[in-house]
N, C-alpha and C positions, 0 to 999 in steps of 0.2 A: 285862718287856715292858709297854708302855703299853696301857691299856685304851681301845679306840677303837670306839665303837658309834654307829650312826645313831640320832639322836633322833627321837621323834615330832614331826613338824613342825607339825601342826595337828590339833585335835580339835573336834568339833561339840558345844558345850555343851548339855546338856539334851535331846539327841535320843534318841528311842525307836527309831530305825532302826538295827539292829545292823550292817548292811553298807553303810553310806553310803560315798560317794567324794567327800569335801568339798573336794578340791583337785587340782591337777596330779599325775598318777601315783598318786593314792589317798592313804589316811590317812598312810602312812609315806613317801610320795614315792618308792616303789620299784616301782610298777606291779604290785603284788601284791594280789589280792583274797583275803580269808579265807573267801569263800563256799564252801559245800559243797552237794551234792545237785543239781549242774548236769548238763545233757545231756553225755554222753560222745561222742556223734556227732550230726550235724544231718541232717535230711531233705535230699534233693537240692536243693530250692528254698530251703533255709534254715529256721531256726526260725520259729515263728508270729509274724507281725507284730501287735503289740498296738495300736499307734497310730502314725500319721504326723502330726507336729505341724501341718503345713500343711493337711492335710485336716480335722483336728478343729477348726482355727481358721479355717475358711472362706477359706483362701488366705493368711492372714496369716503372714508369714515370720519367721525368726529372723536374717535378714540374711545377707550374704556374709562368709566368712572361714574361718580354719583353727583357731579356738579349739576346744578339747575341752570337756568338760562337768564341772561339779561337781554332785554329788547329795547333798543334806543336808536332813534334817528334812521329807521329803516334797516337796521342791522341786528343780528342775533349773535350773542357772544356766549361761549361755553368753554369748558376745559376737558381734556381727555388724554389718556396714555396710548401711545402707539407701541404695541408689543412690549418688549422690555427695554425700549430705547429711550424715548423722551416724553416728557409731559408738555403738551401744547395748549396754547390758547387759540381758539378757533373763532373766526368771524364769517358769518353767512349772510346772504341777502334775505331780508325778512319776507319779501314777496315771493321769491322763487325757491329758496333753500339752497341756492348755489354758493359754493365756497368762494369767499373773497380773499382771505389770507389765513395762514396758520403760522404761529411763532413758537418754536421750542423754548422753554424757560428753565427746565431742570431735568435731571435724570428721573425716569419713571420709577414708581415705587408701589408695591402691593397691588391692589385691585383698582387703582386709579384715584384721581383727585376728587375732593369733595367741595372745594371752594366754588362759589358762584361769582363770576367777575362783576366788578362795580364800574359803571360807566359814568363819567363826569365830563361833559363837554367833548373836547377832542381827545380825551385820554381814557384808557381803560386799565383797571388795576386788578391783579389776580395773585393768589398765593398757592404754591405747590405744596404737596404733602410734606416735603422736606423743610418747608418754611422759607422758601425763596419767594420774596415779594417783588413783583415787577410792575412798572408803569410803562404802558405801550401806547403807541399812536393808534387812535381809532381808524385813521385813514388807511394805514398800510401795515400795522402790527410791529413797526420798528420799536426797539427798546429805547426808552428815554432814561430810566434809571432803575437800579436794582438794589435790594437789601436782602440779607440773609439772617433770619431770626436767631439761628444757633450761633453763627460766627460773630455777628454784630452786637447781639444783645444777650448772649448766653441763655437763649431761650430753651424751653423744655415743654413737653406735653405731659398731661396727667396720665396717659396710658398709650398703648402702642399703635393706635390707628392714625397717628400723625395729624398735622394741622388741617383743620377743616373750616376755619373761620373765613367769612367773606368780608373784605376790607370796608371800613366805614369812612365816608366823606362827610365832613362838617365844615362848611365854609372853605377856608384855605388849608384846612388840616386833613390829613389822612390818619386814622387811628386804628391800630391793630394790637394783637395780644400775643407777644412772643412767649410769655409765661415764665420768664426768669424772675428771680427774687429781686433783682435790681432793675428789672425792666419788665414788669408784669404786663402793663400796657405801655404803648409808645405812641406819641403824636409826632408826625412827620409833616414837613412842608410838602403839600401834594404836588407842587411843580418841580421841586428840586430833589426831594427825598431827604433833606437835611433834618436832623433831630431837633424838635422843639422842646420836648420833655420826656423823661422816663418816669413811670410810676413805680416806686419801690414798695413792694409788699412782701415782707418776710414770710417764708414758708408758704409759698403760693400753692404748692401741690401741682404746679404746672398749669398750662393753659387748658381750658375746657374746649368743647367742640361748638360752643355757641358763638353768635356774632353780637357785636355791641349795639346798644340803643342809646340815643342821646335824649336828654330831658332837661327841663328847666325847673329849678326850685327857688321861688322868690327871686327870680332874675339871675340865679346862679346856675350855670349849666353843669350837669354831671353826666358821666358815662357809666352804664351798667352792663355787666356781663358775668358769665360763669367761669370760675377757675376750678381747680381740683377740690377734693373733699375737704382739705384743711381750711379752705376759705369759702367755697361755694359762691353765692351771688355777691359781687363786690360793687362798690360805688367809688368813683374817683372824681376829683375836681377837674373840670374840663380845661381850665386855664393853666393849672400848675401840675396836674397829674397826681396831686396829693391823695393818698389813700384815706377814705372817709369812714367806711364801715364794711362789714361782711356779714352774711347770713348763711349759716352752715347746715341748718336742719334738713333742707330738701335737696342736699347734694349727695351724690354717691361717689364711690372710689374708682369707678370704671370709666364712665363717660357721661359728663354733664353737657347736654346738647341743646334743648329747645331755647329759642330766643325769648327773653323776658317780655311781658306784656304790661303796658302802662295805661292807667286811666285816672285823671285827676291826681289825687294824692296817693293813689294805690298802685302797687306793683305786684303782679302775679308771676310766680316762678314754679316750674315743674320739671322733674327729671325722672328717668326710668331706673331700672335695676333695683326696684323696690323702694326708692327714696321718697317719692310722693310729691306733694304740691303745697304751696303756701301763698297767702296774701299778706303783704306788708303795707302798713300805713306810714307814709313819710311826712306827715304833717308835724311831727315832733322834731327835736333836734337831730335825732338819728333815725330810728324807725320803731314801729310797734307791730308785733305780730298780731294780725287779726284772726287768722286761723291757720292750722297746719293739718293737712290731710295725709294719712299714711298711704303707702304704695298700694295697698289692697283697695283703698277707697278711690284714689285717683293718681295715676302716674302717666306721663306721656314720654314715650321712649325717644323718638327723634322726628316725628312728623309735624310737631308744632301745634299750637292752638291759635284760634282767631277770636278776637273780642268784637262783638257787634252790640252796641248799646250797653246794656247791663249784663249781657250773657256771653259766656265763653263756650266755644264749640271746638271739638277735636276728637281724637281717638284715645281711649283709655287702654292701658295694659302694656306690659313689657313684651316686645315682639308681637304686639296686638294693636288693633285699632277699632275697638268697640265705640261707636259714635255716642257722644254725650252732649248735653246742654247743661251748664252749671251757672247758677246765679253768682256773679262775681263777688258781690259784697257779703254774701252770707255763706258761700261754700256749699249751698244746697243744690241738688240736682233737680232740674225741671223735667228732664227725661234722661233715660239711659243710666249707666252705660248699656247699650243694646247688645244682647246676646245674639249670636248668629249674624255677625257683621257681614256686609255685602262683599267683602274681600278678605284675604288672609294676610297676616303679618301687620306691621305698623302701617299707619295711614298718614301720608303727607297731605296737608289741608290748606286750602285757600278759599276766598269768597269772591263772588261776582254776581251782581244783579239779582239778589234775592235768594241765591243758592250757594251751598257749600260744595266744593269740588274735593272729593276724597280720592287720592290715588294710593292703592294698596300695594304692598310689597310683592304680592303674587300677581300684580298686573291690572286688576280690575279698577276701572274708573267709575265712581258713584256720584250721582247728583242728588243732594239732600237739601230739602228746603230749610232755610235758615230761620226757624221760628222756635220760640220757647214753648209753644202750645203742645206739640207732640212730635214724635219722630215721623217724618214723612220722606220716604225714599221715592225719588222721582224717576230715576233711570240708572241703569248699570250697563256697561259694555266692557269687553276685553280687547284692548288694542293689540294688534299683531306687531309687537315691537320687542326686540331682543333685550335680555337682561331683566332685572327686577324693577319694581316701581319706586325705589328710594328717591330718585331725583324729583324734586317738588314740581308739580304742574304750574304752568304759567298761562294766564289769560291776558292777551294784549292785542289791541286793534282788531277785535272781532274774531280772534282765533284762539284755540286752545293748543298749547305747545307741550309735547311730552318728549323727554329725552331718555333714550335707552342706551345700551351698549352699542357704540359705533354709529348711531343714527338719531335723528330728530324727526318727529312727525308733527305736522301742522294740520289742525282740523278747523273747518269753518263752523263756528257756533253762533253766527249772527242770525237773528230771526228775520225772516223774509215777509 
């Protein structure tokens, strides 16, 4: 059997903070926090609010958008639009929530950016909705280099909500998805921005809304991500960018969003808009479909799923977040999908210290025990934060961070 394991996608060099969250879905891009000693239940009104960024900054906002947060080296990074002016990358002090710097990177567009910045040592990388990719100094936000997906790579999106990917760091490389037929994926030198390779994939259907994961297959590294319906889940050789294969069944034509999940020789992929979910076995030369579940059985819109041991947890449904536990290898439910979910709309999900953190579109935060035995809802509270709950929650250094329109809230969730 081939050895297939998820690689560490990015590390924060020289950081003394043991439980940082330096990129989309955390250190290993799997939405799993290694923190211990957290609250097992919350008070009725929720954990204690440590700070609200808008209040501690005298009304200064972090803009509008759906970007989540990166937490690294005592700093918090996010993105947001200011009115109809500019898209900014923001840096805040993790302890106090005070603004340290903000850098405009592109013209504002729509209802704000979706990318979560990626922190690597002394640099931070971010992508605007227009596809402007920047490398900034962590210290002061000064621009180091910039690329434009559309101008530099003839990039395109699968549909009209624009670029949402969070950049991937792998060693000395930065890998992103412009979505063009001649540059579906691109590897750049992370220090200079120079192009190392372009991955040619004819009829890409445009870039999807997912972010890349890195994996090893018998010592050969590959990158996996979602493109448009005409390709779906794709794999490319990490050294050359060569297109290896695609899996189209669980892709839709509107927005392919959730990040793929890897365990051993297995890759799980799911999307909304009725497309469904699938498990692939990569121990053969290409892949073998283990199972395919239709959208009525299991689909995840954009909140993502978490793999803990042999079980997947997340929210089922299009524009819905019915909690479920699915056995990865069989595709059989251990429990759920639960009717009467503790919140409304899609649920963004992560894990920390024995519990799942579900953040619902309508704002509710739910704490659910991560067990295949049965559905156990531990706590629910409704944060007083502007906007909907699409930005994914983050647990880092004893705090729960939630991003809303124009503000970030930090809650103390450390058990005393």
